[in-house]
C-alpha positions as CSV (number, residue, x, y, z in Angstrom):
1,M,-31.5,-42.2,-7.5
2,K,-28.6,-41.6,-9.8
3,V,-25.7,-44.0,-9.2
4,F,-22.1,-43.4,-10.2
5,L,-19.6,-46.1,-9.5
6,S,-16.4,-45.1,-7.7
7,P,-13.0,-46.3,-8.8
8,D,-13.1,-48.8,-6.0
9,E,-16.3,-50.3,-7.3
10,G,-15.1,-50.7,-10.9
11,G,-16.0,-47.2,-12.2
12,A,-14.5,-46.6,-15.6
13,F,-13.4,-43.0,-15.6
14,A,-9.7,-43.1,-15.3
15,D,-9.4,-41.6,-18.8
16,V,-11.2,-38.4,-17.8
17,E,-9.8,-37.9,-14.3
18,K,-7.6,-35.0,-15.4
19,A,-9.9,-33.4,-17.9
20,P,-11.7,-30.1,-16.9
21,F,-15.0,-30.7,-15.3
22,P,-17.7,-30.3,-18.0
23,Y,-20.4,-28.0,-16.5
24,D,-23.7,-27.8,-18.3
25,A,-24.5,-24.2,-19.0
26,L,-27.2,-22.6,-16.9
27,P,-30.0,-20.9,-18.9
28,D,-29.9,-17.2,-19.0
29,G,-33.6,-16.4,-19.1
30,R,-36.4,-15.1,-17.0
31,R,-36.6,-18.1,-14.7
32,W,-33.4,-18.1,-12.6
33,Q,-31.6,-21.4,-12.1
34,T,-28.7,-22.7,-10.0
35,R,-27.1,-26.0,-9.5
36,V,-27.7,-28.1,-6.3
37,L,-25.4,-30.9,-5.2
38,T,-26.8,-34.3,-4.1
39,L,-24.3,-36.0,-1.8
40,R,-24.4,-39.7,-1.8
41,G,-24.2,-41.5,1.6
42,G,-21.1,-43.4,2.6
43,K,-18.9,-44.5,5.4
44,D,-16.3,-42.3,6.9
45,M,-13.3,-41.6,4.7
46,T,-14.5,-43.6,1.7
47,T,-14.7,-42.1,-1.8
48,I,-17.0,-39.0,-1.9
49,E,-19.5,-39.1,-4.7
50,C,-22.2,-36.6,-5.7
51,W,-24.0,-35.2,-8.7
52,L,-25.3,-31.9,-9.8
53,D,-28.8,-30.9,-11.0
54,A,-29.8,-27.5,-12.4
55,L,-32.9,-26.5,-10.5
56,D,-35.3,-23.5,-10.6
57,L,-34.8,-21.4,-7.5
58,D,-38.3,-20.1,-7.9
59,D,-39.6,-23.6,-7.3
60,T,-41.5,-23.3,-4.0
61,G,-41.0,-27.1,-3.4
62,L,-37.2,-27.0,-3.7
63,E,-35.6,-28.0,-0.4
64,Y,-31.8,-27.9,0.2
65,E,-29.2,-26.9,2.8
66,A,-26.4,-24.4,2.1
67,L,-22.9,-25.0,3.2
68,S,-21.0,-22.0,4.7
69,Y,-17.2,-22.6,5.1
70,C,-13.7,-21.4,4.4
71,W,-12.2,-22.7,1.2
72,G,-8.8,-23.2,2.8
73,D,-5.7,-24.3,1.0
74,A,-6.3,-23.9,-2.7
75,E,-2.8,-25.0,-3.7
76,H,-3.1,-28.6,-2.7
77,L,-6.4,-29.9,-4.0
78,T,-7.8,-33.4,-3.4
79,P,-10.4,-35.3,-5.6
80,I,-14.0,-36.2,-5.1
81,Y,-16.2,-37.5,-7.8
82,C,-19.1,-35.5,-9.3
83,N,-21.3,-36.8,-12.1
84,G,-18.9,-39.7,-12.4
85,R,-15.9,-37.4,-13.1
86,R,-13.0,-36.3,-10.9
87,F,-13.6,-32.9,-9.3
88,D,-10.7,-31.3,-7.3
89,V,-11.7,-29.5,-4.1
90,T,-9.8,-28.0,-1.2
91,P,-9.0,-30.4,1.7
92,N,-11.3,-28.4,4.1
93,L,-14.2,-28.8,1.7
94,K,-13.5,-32.5,1.3
95,M,-13.4,-33.0,5.1
96,A,-16.7,-31.1,5.4
97,L,-18.5,-33.3,2.8
98,N,-17.1,-36.4,4.4
99,N,-18.5,-35.4,7.8
100,L,-21.8,-34.1,6.5
101,R,-22.9,-37.0,4.3
102,P,-25.1,-39.6,5.8
103,E,-24.1,-43.2,6.1
104,Q,-27.0,-44.1,3.9
105,G,-29.3,-42.2,1.7
106,E,-28.6,-38.7,0.3
107,R,-28.2,-35.1,1.4
108,R,-28.9,-32.1,-0.9
109,L,-26.5,-29.2,-0.5
110,W,-25.6,-25.9,-2.2
111,V,-21.8,-25.6,-2.2
112,D,-20.4,-22.5,-4.0
113,A,-17.1,-24.1,-5.1
114,I,-19.0,-27.0,-6.9
115,C,-22.4,-25.6,-7.8
116,T,-21.0,-22.5,-9.5
117,N,-18.4,-22.8,-12.3
118,Q,-15.7,-20.7,-10.7
119,K,-13.7,-20.5,-13.9
120,D,-16.6,-18.9,-15.8
121,K,-16.5,-15.2,-14.8
122,Q,-19.8,-14.5,-16.6
123,E,-21.6,-17.2,-14.7
124,C,-20.1,-15.9,-11.4
125,A,-21.3,-12.4,-12.3
126,R,-24.8,-13.8,-12.7
127,Q,-24.8,-16.0,-9.6
128,V,-23.2,-13.6,-7.1
129,P,-26.1,-11.2,-7.0
130,K,-28.3,-14.2,-6.0
131,M,-26.1,-15.5,-3.2
132,G,-28.2,-13.8,-0.5
133,E,-31.3,-15.4,-2.0
134,I,-29.7,-18.8,-2.2
135,Y,-28.7,-18.8,1.5
136,G,-31.9,-17.1,2.5
137,R,-34.1,-19.8,0.9
138,A,-32.1,-22.7,2.3
139,A,-33.8,-24.8,4.9
140,M,-30.6,-24.7,6.9
141,V,-27.2,-23.0,6.6
142,V,-24.6,-25.5,7.8
143,V,-21.5,-23.7,9.2
144,W,-18.4,-26.0,8.9
145,L,-15.8,-24.9,11.4
146,G,-13.4,-27.8,10.7
147,E,-12.5,-31.2,12.0
148,V,-13.4,-31.8,15.6
149,W,-10.8,-31.7,18.4
150,E,-11.1,-31.7,22.2
151,A,-11.2,-27.9,22.5
152,Y,-14.2,-27.7,20.1
153,M,-16.1,-30.3,22.1
154,T,-15.4,-28.4,25.3
155,A,-16.3,-25.0,23.7
156,F,-19.6,-26.3,22.4
157,D,-20.5,-27.6,25.9
158,I,-19.6,-24.2,27.5
159,F,-21.7,-22.4,24.9
160,R,-24.7,-24.6,25.7
161,Y,-24.2,-23.9,29.4
162,L,-24.0,-20.1,28.8
163,A,-27.0,-20.2,26.6
164,G,-28.8,-21.7,29.7
165,V,-27.6,-18.8,31.8
166,Y,-29.1,-16.4,29.2
167,D,-32.4,-18.2,29.3
168,E,-32.4,-18.0,33.2
169,Q,-31.8,-14.3,33.1
170,T,-34.5,-13.6,30.4
171,A,-36.9,-15.7,32.5
172,G,-36.7,-13.2,35.3
173,R,-33.9,-14.6,37.4
174,E,-30.9,-12.3,37.6
175,M,-27.7,-14.3,38.2
176,K,-24.8,-12.5,39.9
177,L,-21.4,-12.5,38.3
178,E,-19.8,-14.6,41.1
179,E,-22.5,-17.2,40.9
180,M,-22.1,-17.5,37.1
181,K,-18.4,-17.9,37.5
182,A,-18.8,-20.5,40.2
183,R,-21.1,-22.5,38.0
184,V,-18.7,-22.4,35.1
185,V,-15.9,-23.6,37.3
186,R,-18.1,-26.5,38.5
187,L,-18.9,-27.4,35.0
188,T,-17.5,-30.9,34.1
189,M,-17.6,-32.1,30.6
190,E,-17.6,-35.7,29.4
191,G,-14.0,-36.8,29.4
192,Y,-12.9,-34.1,31.8
193,P,-13.1,-35.7,35.3
194,T,-12.0,-32.5,37.1
195,S,-13.4,-29.0,36.9
196,M,-11.5,-26.4,34.9
197,S,-10.7,-22.8,35.9
198,F,-12.9,-19.9,34.8
199,K,-10.0,-18.4,32.8
200,L,-9.2,-21.7,31.1
201,A,-12.9,-22.2,30.1
202,F,-12.9,-18.8,28.4
203,H,-9.6,-19.4,26.7
204,I,-11.0,-22.6,25.2
205,V,-14.0,-20.7,23.9
206,Q,-11.7,-18.1,22.4
207,K,-9.9,-20.7,20.4
208,L,-13.2,-21.6,18.7
209,E,-14.1,-17.9,18.1
210,A,-10.7,-17.2,16.6
211,V,-11.0,-19.7,13.7
212,P,-10.6,-18.0,10.3
213,Y,-14.2,-18.7,9.3
214,F,-15.5,-15.8,11.4
215,S,-13.3,-13.3,9.6
216,R,-14.3,-14.1,6.0
217,M,-16.4,-11.6,4.0
218,W,-18.7,-14.0,2.3
219,V,-19.9,-15.5,5.6
220,L,-21.6,-12.2,6.5
221,Q,-24.6,-12.6,4.2
222,E,-24.5,-16.4,4.5
223,I,-25.2,-16.1,8.2
224,A,-27.2,-12.8,8.4
225,L,-29.8,-13.8,5.8
226,A,-30.2,-17.5,6.8
227,Q,-33.5,-18.8,8.1
228,S,-31.7,-21.2,10.4
229,V,-28.0,-21.9,11.2
230,T,-26.2,-24.8,12.8
231,L,-22.5,-24.8,13.7
232,V,-20.7,-28.1,12.9
233,A,-17.2,-29.3,14.0
234,G,-16.6,-32.8,13.0
235,H,-19.8,-34.6,14.1
236,Q,-20.4,-32.1,16.9
237,T,-23.3,-29.6,16.3
238,L,-24.4,-26.4,18.0
239,P,-27.5,-24.3,17.1
240,W,-26.7,-20.7,16.2
241,E,-29.3,-19.5,18.8
242,S,-27.1,-21.1,21.6
243,F,-24.0,-19.7,20.2
244,Q,-25.5,-16.2,20.0
245,K,-26.9,-16.3,23.6
246,A,-23.6,-17.5,24.9
247,M,-21.7,-14.7,23.1
248,L,-24.0,-12.1,24.6
249,V,-23.7,-13.4,28.1
250,R,-19.9,-13.5,27.8
251,A,-19.8,-9.9,26.5
252,L,-22.1,-8.7,29.2
253,Y,-20.2,-10.2,32.1
254,A,-16.9,-9.1,30.7
255,T,-17.9,-5.5,31.2
256,Q,-18.3,-6.2,34.9
257,D,-15.2,-8.1,35.7
258,R,-11.8,-6.6,35.4
259,R,-9.9,-9.9,35.1
260,L,-12.3,-11.3,32.5
261,R,-11.9,-8.1,30.4
262,K,-8.1,-8.7,30.2
263,V,-8.8,-12.3,29.0
264,M,-11.6,-11.4,26.6
265,F,-11.4,-8.0,25.2
266,R,-8.3,-8.5,23.1
267,H,-10.2,-11.1,21.1
268,L,-13.5,-9.4,20.6
269,D,-12.6,-7.4,17.5
270,H,-12.6,-10.5,15.4
271,G,-15.6,-11.5,13.5
272,A,-17.6,-13.8,15.9
273,L,-19.3,-11.1,18.0
274,K,-19.7,-8.8,14.9
275,L,-21.4,-11.6,13.1
276,V,-23.8,-12.0,16.0
277,E,-24.5,-8.3,15.9
278,L,-25.1,-8.3,12.2
279,R,-27.6,-11.2,12.3
280,M,-29.5,-9.6,15.1
281,A,-29.5,-6.2,13.3
282,V,-30.8,-7.7,10.0
283,A,-33.5,-9.6,11.8
284,G,-34.6,-6.5,13.7
285,S,-33.9,-3.9,11.0
286,R,-32.1,-1.8,13.6
287,Q,-28.7,-1.1,12.1
288,D,-27.6,1.4,9.5
289,R,-26.8,-0.8,6.6
290,S,-25.7,1.7,4.0
291,I,-22.9,0.3,1.8
292,L,-20.4,2.8,3.3
293,T,-21.2,1.7,6.8
294,L,-20.9,-2.0,6.0
295,M,-17.6,-1.5,4.1
296,N,-16.2,0.3,7.1
297,Q,-17.6,-2.1,9.7
298,F,-16.2,-5.2,8.0
299,R,-13.1,-3.7,6.4
300,G,-10.9,-6.1,8.3
301,H,-12.6,-9.2,7.0
302,K,-10.8,-11.3,4.4
303,A,-11.6,-12.1,0.8
304,T,-9.5,-13.9,-1.8
305,E,-10.6,-11.5,-4.5
306,A,-10.4,-7.8,-3.7
307,A,-13.7,-7.2,-5.6
308,D,-15.5,-9.5,-3.1
309,K,-15.0,-6.9,-0.4
310,V,-17.8,-5.1,-2.2
311,Y,-19.7,-7.9,-3.9
312,A,-20.0,-10.0,-0.6
313,I,-22.3,-7.4,1.0
314,L,-24.5,-6.5,-1.9
315,D,-27.5,-8.5,-0.4
316,L,-26.9,-6.9,3.0
317,T,-26.9,-3.3,2.1
318,D,-30.0,-1.1,1.9
319,T,-28.3,1.2,-0.5
320,D,-29.8,1.0,-4.0
321,K,-27.1,-0.6,-6.2
322,D,-28.6,0.9,-9.4
323,D,-28.6,4.4,-7.8
324,I,-24.9,4.3,-7.2
325,G,-24.2,2.5,-10.5
326,L,-22.9,-0.7,-8.9
327,R,-23.0,-4.0,-10.7
328,V,-21.1,-7.3,-10.5
329,D,-18.3,-7.4,-13.0
330,Y,-15.2,-9.5,-12.3
331,S,-13.5,-8.3,-15.4
332,L,-13.3,-4.8,-14.0
333,P,-10.0,-3.9,-12.4
334,T,-10.1,-3.4,-8.6
335,A,-9.0,0.2,-8.8
336,A,-11.8,1.0,-11.3
337,L,-14.3,-0.8,-9.1
338,Y,-13.3,1.1,-6.0
339,T,-13.2,4.4,-7.8
340,D,-16.6,3.9,-9.4
341,L,-18.1,2.9,-6.0
342,A,-16.6,6.0,-4.3
343,K,-18.0,8.3,-7.0
344,G,-21.4,6.7,-6.7
345,I,-21.4,7.1,-2.9
346,L,-20.3,10.8,-3.2
347,L,-22.7,11.8,-5.9
348,K,-25.9,10.0,-4.7
349,A,-25.5,10.1,-1.0
350,S,-27.5,12.8,0.9
351,A,-26.3,14.6,4.1
352,G,-23.2,12.9,5.4
353,G,-22.2,11.6,1.9
354,L,-18.8,13.1,2.3
355,D,-18.2,10.7,5.2
356,L,-16.4,8.7,2.6
357,L,-13.5,11.1,2.9
358,S,-13.2,10.2,6.6
359,V,-12.4,6.5,5.7
360,P,-8.8,5.9,6.9
361,R,-6.2,5.5,4.1
362,V,-3.6,2.8,3.8
363,N,-0.2,2.5,2.1
364,S,-0.6,-0.1,-0.6
365,K,0.2,-0.7,-4.2
366,L,-3.5,-0.2,-5.2
367,V,-3.5,3.3,-3.7
368,S,-1.0,4.4,-6.4
369,E,-3.5,3.4,-9.0
370,M,-6.4,5.5,-7.6
371,P,-7.1,9.1,-6.7
372,S,-6.2,10.0,-3.1
373,W,-9.9,10.3,-2.1
374,V,-10.7,6.7,-3.0
375,P,-10.2,4.2,-0.1
376,D,-8.4,1.0,-0.6
377,W,-10.9,-1.4,1.0
378,S,-8.9,-4.4,0.2
379,H,-6.7,-3.7,3.2
380,D,-7.6,-3.1,6.8
381,A,-6.8,0.4,8.0
382,E,-3.3,0.6,9.5
383,G,-3.3,0.5,13.3
384,G,-7.0,-0.2,13.4
385,A,-7.9,3.3,12.5
386,R,-11.6,4.1,12.1
387,P,-13.5,7.0,10.5
388,L,-14.1,9.9,12.9
389,A,-17.3,10.8,11.0
390,A,-18.9,7.4,11.7
391,T,-19.0,7.5,15.5
392,V,-22.0,9.2,17.0
393,T,-21.4,8.9,20.8
394,R,-20.3,12.4,21.5
395,Y,-19.6,14.8,24.3
396,G,-22.7,17.0,24.5
397,S,-23.7,16.5,20.9
398,G,-25.2,13.9,18.6
399,T,-22.5,13.9,16.0
400,F,-19.7,16.1,14.7
401,C,-20.6,19.1,12.5
402,A,-17.4,20.9,11.8
403,S,-18.9,22.6,8.7
404,G,-22.2,23.4,10.3
405,R,-25.3,21.3,10.7
406,L,-26.1,19.1,7.7
407,V,-29.6,19.2,6.3
408,Q,-31.2,15.8,6.0
409,G,-31.9,14.9,2.3
410,Q,-29.4,17.5,1.0
411,K,-27.1,16.1,-1.6
412,A,-23.4,16.1,-0.9
413,M,-21.7,19.2,-2.3
414,C,-19.2,17.8,-4.8
415,D,-18.5,17.2,-8.5
416,F,-16.0,15.5,-10.7
417,I,-13.7,17.2,-13.2
418,G,-10.7,16.3,-15.4
419,S,-10.6,14.2,-18.5
420,A,-11.2,10.9,-16.6
421,G,-13.4,12.5,-14.0
422,H,-11.0,11.5,-11.2
423,Q,-10.6,15.0,-9.7
424,L,-13.0,15.7,-6.9
425,L,-14.3,19.3,-6.7
426,L,-15.3,20.5,-3.3
427,R,-15.9,23.8,-1.5
428,G,-14.0,24.8,1.6
429,Y,-11.0,26.6,3.0
430,V,-7.8,26.1,5.0
431,V,-8.6,26.8,8.7
432,D,-5.2,25.9,10.2
433,R,-2.0,23.9,9.6
434,I,-0.2,21.2,11.5
435,E,2.7,22.6,13.5
436,H,4.0,19.8,15.5
437,P,2.9,16.1,15.0
438,P,4.7,13.7,17.5
439,D,6.6,10.8,16.2
440,H,4.6,8.2,18.0
441,V,1.2,6.8,17.0
442,F,-1.7,6.3,19.5
443,P,-2.0,5.1,22.1
444,P,0.6,7.6,23.3
445,A,2.1,8.4,26.7
446,L,0.4,11.3,28.4
447,P,2.0,14.8,28.1
448,P,5.1,15.4,30.2
449,R,4.3,16.2,33.8
450,P,4.6,19.9,34.8
451,S,7.5,21.1,36.8
452,A,7.2,23.3,39.9
453,R,8.1,26.4,37.8
454,S,5.0,25.9,35.6
455,S,2.5,25.6,38.5
456,S,0.9,28.9,37.9
457,S,-2.7,28.7,36.6
458,S,-3.6,30.8,33.6
459,S,-7.0,31.1,32.0
460,A,-6.2,34.1,29.9
461,P,-6.3,33.9,26.1
462,F,-3.1,33.4,24.1
463,Q,-1.0,36.6,23.9
464,K,0.2,37.7,20.5
465,E,3.8,37.9,21.7
466,T,3.8,34.2,22.7
467,S,3.1,31.5,20.2
468,P,-0.1,29.5,21.1
469,Q,1.6,26.2,21.3
470,E,4.3,27.5,23.5
471,A,1.7,28.8,26.0
472,I,0.3,25.3,26.6
473,V,3.6,23.4,26.2
474,E,5.0,25.6,28.9
475,S,2.2,24.5,31.2
476,T,2.8,20.8,30.5
477,S,6.5,20.6,30.1
478,T,9.1,18.9,32.4
479,P,12.8,20.0,32.5
480,A,15.3,17.5,31.6
481,P,16.5,15.5,34.6
482,T,19.7,16.6,36.2
483,A,22.5,14.4,37.5
484,D,21.2,14.9,41.0
485,T,17.7,13.9,40.2
486,K,19.0,10.8,38.3
487,Q,21.1,9.8,41.3
488,N,18.3,10.1,43.7
489,Q,15.7,8.4,41.5
490,D,14.8,4.8,42.4
491,P,15.8,2.8,39.3
492,E,13.0,0.2,39.9
493,K,10.2,2.6,40.5
494,E,9.1,5.6,38.4
495,V,9.1,8.9,40.2
496,R,5.7,10.3,39.7
497,D,5.0,14.0,40.0
498,T,1.8,14.2,42.0
499,R,1.3,17.8,40.9
500,W,0.7,16.8,37.3
501,P,-3.0,16.0,37.6
502,E,-3.5,19.2,39.6
503,Q,-1.8,21.3,36.9
504,M,-4.0,19.7,34.2
505,S,-7.0,20.5,36.3
506,T,-6.1,24.2,36.9
507,N,-4.7,25.4,33.6
508,T,-7.1,26.5,30.8
509,Y,-7.2,25.5,27.1
510,P,-7.9,28.9,25.5
511,P,-9.7,27.8,22.3
512,T,-12.6,26.4,24.4
513,N,-11.9,28.2,27.7
514,E,-12.2,24.9,29.6
515,M,-9.9,22.9,31.9
516,L,-6.7,21.9,30.1
517,G,-6.9,18.3,31.3
518,I,-10.5,17.9,30.2
519,S,-9.6,19.3,26.7
520,Y,-6.8,16.8,26.5
521,L,-9.0,13.9,27.6
522,R,-11.7,15.0,25.1
523,T,-9.0,15.0,22.4
524,I,-7.5,11.6,23.0
525,C,-10.9,9.9,23.1
526,A,-12.3,12.0,20.2
527,D,-15.0,13.4,22.4
528,S,-16.4,9.9,23.3
529,F,-17.0,10.8,26.9
530,P,-19.9,9.0,28.7
531,P,-22.5,11.6,29.8
532,L,-21.6,10.9,33.4
533,L,-18.1,12.4,32.9
534,V,-19.2,15.6,31.1
535,N,-19.3,17.9,34.2
536,L,-16.4,16.8,36.5
537,D,-15.3,18.7,39.5
538,S,-11.6,18.9,40.1
539,D,-11.4,16.0,42.6
540,L,-13.3,13.6,40.3
541,Y,-11.3,14.8,37.4
542,K,-8.0,14.0,39.1
543,M,-9.3,10.5,39.9
544,L,-10.1,10.0,36.2
545,F,-6.8,11.4,35.0
546,M,-4.8,9.2,37.3
547,A,-6.8,6.2,36.3
548,L,-6.1,7.0,32.6
549,D,-2.4,7.5,33.4
550,H,-2.2,4.1,35.1
551,W,-4.1,2.5,32.3
552,L,-1.6,3.7,29.7
553,D,1.5,3.0,31.9
554,Q,0.4,-0.6,32.6
555,G,-0.3,-1.2,28.9
556,T,-3.6,-3.0,29.9
557,G,-5.8,-0.7,27.8
558,Y,-6.5,-2.3,24.5
559,P,-8.9,-0.2,22.4
560,H,-11.7,-2.5,21.3
561,G,-14.9,-0.7,20.8
562,M,-16.6,-3.1,23.2
563,W,-18.9,-0.5,24.8
564,G,-20.4,0.8,21.6
565,L,-20.9,-2.8,20.4
566,L,-22.8,-3.7,23.6
567,R,-24.9,-0.6,23.2
568,R,-25.9,-1.7,19.7
569,L,-26.6,-5.2,21.0
570,E,-28.6,-4.0,24.0
571,G,-31.9,-5.0,22.4
572,G,-30.8,-8.6,22.5
573,L,-29.3,-8.7,25.9
574,P,-31.1,-10.0,29.0
575,E,-32.9,-7.4,31.1
576,V,-30.0,-6.4,33.2
577,E,-28.6,-3.0,34.2
578,F,-25.4,-1.9,32.6
579,P,-22.7,-1.1,35.1
580,Q,-22.4,2.6,36.0
581,L,-19.3,4.4,34.9
582,R,-17.5,6.1,37.7
583,P,-14.3,8.1,37.5
584,G,-11.4,5.8,38.3
585,E,-13.6,2.7,38.7
586,G,-15.1,0.6,35.9
587,I,-14.6,3.3,33.2
588,D,-14.5,1.9,29.7
589,L,-11.3,3.7,28.7
590,C,-10.7,1.3,25.9
591,G,-14.1,2.0,24.2
592,M,-13.6,5.8,24.8
593,M,-10.4,5.8,22.8
594,D,-11.4,3.3,20.1
595,T,-11.5,5.9,17.3
596,M,-8.0,7.2,18.1
597,L,-6.2,4.1,16.9
598,G,-3.6,4.7,14.3
599,R,-3.6,8.5,14.8
600,R,-1.0,11.0,16.0
601,L,-1.6,13.8,18.5
602,M,-0.6,17.3,17.1
603,W,-0.5,21.0,17.7
604,T,-1.7,23.5,15.1
605,R,-0.2,26.9,14.3
606,D,-3.2,28.6,15.9
607,G,-2.8,26.8,19.2
608,Y,-5.3,23.9,18.9
609,F,-4.4,20.4,19.6
610,G,-6.0,17.4,18.1
611,A,-5.4,14.1,16.4
612,V,-4.4,13.4,12.7
613,P,-3.6,10.3,10.6
614,A,-0.2,8.7,11.2
615,E,0.9,9.8,7.7
616,A,0.3,13.5,8.5
617,R,3.3,15.9,8.2
618,E,4.1,19.2,9.6
619,G,2.7,21.9,7.3
620,D,-0.2,19.8,6.1
621,A,-3.4,21.9,5.9
622,I,-6.4,21.3,8.1
623,V,-9.4,22.1,5.8
624,L,-13.1,22.6,6.5
625,V,-15.1,21.3,3.6
626,E,-18.8,22.1,3.0
627,G,-20.8,19.0,3.7
628,S,-18.1,17.2,5.7
629,R,-18.8,16.4,9.4
630,V,-15.1,16.5,10.3
631,P,-12.1,18.6,9.3
632,L,-9.8,17.0,6.7
633,V,-6.0,16.9,6.5
634,L,-4.9,17.8,2.9
635,R,-1.5,18.1,1.4
636,S,-0.9,20.5,-1.4
637,V,0.5,19.1,-4.7
638,V,1.3,20.8,-8.0
639,K,1.2,18.7,-11.1
640,V,4.2,19.4,-13.2
641,K,4.1,17.8,-16.7
642,G,6.8,15.2,-17.1
643,S,8.2,15.4,-13.6
644,G,5.6,13.8,-11.4
645,E,4.4,15.6,-8.3
646,V,6.0,18.6,-6.6
647,Y,4.8,19.3,-3.1
648,G,4.1,23.0,-2.3
649,G,2.2,25.6,-4.1
650,T,-0.2,28.2,-2.8
651,D,-3.6,27.3,-1.4
652,A,-5.3,29.1,-4.3
653,S,-3.3,27.6,-7.1
654,C,-2.6,24.0,-6.1
655,C,-4.5,20.7,-6.1
656,W,-4.7,18.6,-3.0
657,Q,-4.1,15.1,-1.9
658,L,-6.3,13.7,0.9
659,V,-4.3,12.5,3.9
660,G,-7.3,11.7,6.1
661,D,-9.7,13.1,8.7
662,C,-8.8,15.1,11.7
663,F,-10.0,15.8,15.3
664,M,-9.3,19.5,16.1
665,H,-10.5,20.2,19.6
666,G,-12.5,23.4,19.5
667,A,-13.5,23.2,15.8
668,M,-15.6,20.0,15.7
669,Y,-19.1,21.6,16.2
670,G,-18.9,24.5,13.7
671,E,-16.9,26.9,15.9
672,R,-14.5,27.8,13.1
673,W,-17.0,27.4,10.2
674,D,-17.7,30.4,7.9
675,R,-19.3,29.6,4.6
676,A,-18.3,33.0,3.2
677,L,-14.6,31.9,3.2
678,C,-15.2,28.9,1.0
679,G,-13.5,28.5,-2.3
680,K,-12.7,25.7,-4.7
681,I,-10.9,22.6,-3.3
682,V,-9.7,20.1,-5.9
683,L,-8.6,16.6,-4.7
684,V,-6.5,14.5,-7.0
């Protein structure tokens, strides 16, 4: 065993404490090596000592554990001693090493901040592609969540209990919701002489799930590829299997209990449940793991370096990195990295490759350095917006096909032109233009309730002498309140027009010749209707519409994507029946409208309504592009030398900026597609 004396024991290294740590260079040859840290045992809060050895990762006899953690505060570093020299680490890492070391003996760990020379970008570029292998070969991945506190101890106990509930259900005993709740209420943890409420128990668990660890990019592959995982908080431990089972049980029961949904759903878009899903998907090879899918799915996760939003998923994706020209290079500017990645996806992807153009855009400094068709993945989409092209739960169809059915294996129809190759050449045509985008962003209030004067039903097509939008606005408009109506109105209770659902159920939306209210509902949920709701009679429809109205008015609907997540997790859930969806009772309105976050409702000049990005303007073009599943919103721009960009120009002569994707009800399944109308579309 190597022995290095600490300063307390007479170690003589005060003269080198402030010198840069001298790493021995790793050989750059056929046999791949990394460094492994050996942590010397010691009592709590004494000097932490360790040493590094360069070892061959191909050595089958090599045994080590890998630490997965958040770096934490990098501004205020604190010392440990490595190879007899001072080595500054973040306080969170020092606390982890203090808690993980044995009192006696040694513990062998791989810790990225120490085992890789973070100041050597070339070494980082060589080590990063092997990160998945490092964590995958570790005997155990140790997840450090932070110093222990009472809520963690309680949460770990609750997780163990819920894991037992999962085991009971999978063993053939179906536990009812009320029984499960009663058992949690009766649960008494050590140090808690009285039982806690059901709501309090889940709030405590949420505190643990909301720690920053679960929202970091690098932890995705560290957990998903690991052989075995243990959660650690202080000296408390919890096997990942128990954590996973508990998360599944919580999610399942939350779908069946209205009060629990309110407590829980607002927190389920953070990384904990997504991480459970990812690890299950990798183990079962069930999930689409293309690089575009993963970039979209985990766009909201955090990374210190913008490049790591890409590099952190390299070992998770099934996309061939060489095929899209992707390599680790920390010297490459972020704008160049994202642009090269976007070009690789567009050129090499088969049918659906243009789904990249459906990725929501953001307003950021980086956007100004890239073409409009390149997403800025360093920021989460504003308002939680998600790509319309990525969702496949559809009303009467498997997926959108606005430009006709895509042929599997067919290459995306695009090319790159211009001196730098940053202009994207597509084929398509302007099908319509935005006429009236509202000021508010989803989730919106429902359309104004109809007045008595607009109670007549009309299923006739739009007449030429009346503008299309006026025809439907007339059927859904409410006159301004008069002085008399204001005087008679109860100031503490909203006066509801009970005729409104009836009008929405009797008027017709001419582009599709269906009930106006159904068309509206299909639009605000981007056609994510459950199959049960496809063919509604008028009475059931009114129940649904009133339930939706109440949902929006009360502000209790928080779009969260829970239903789709549960469907993807269904293979790992106990053998229980999912609750039936009934109009007005137990409908997952949140999940239905998940894809509409961050979007505006709009009318088009031809009388269609739909939803567009929040940045869309009146006059923006709605364009059908060959190879794109969804319509795109484009803004014309004429490049004028020396004077920047001038908006305007004719469709045939101008270039375009990509604003985002679009839901245009009545044009999502090829109804307006005509390949003969296609011409050149140039995105800049």
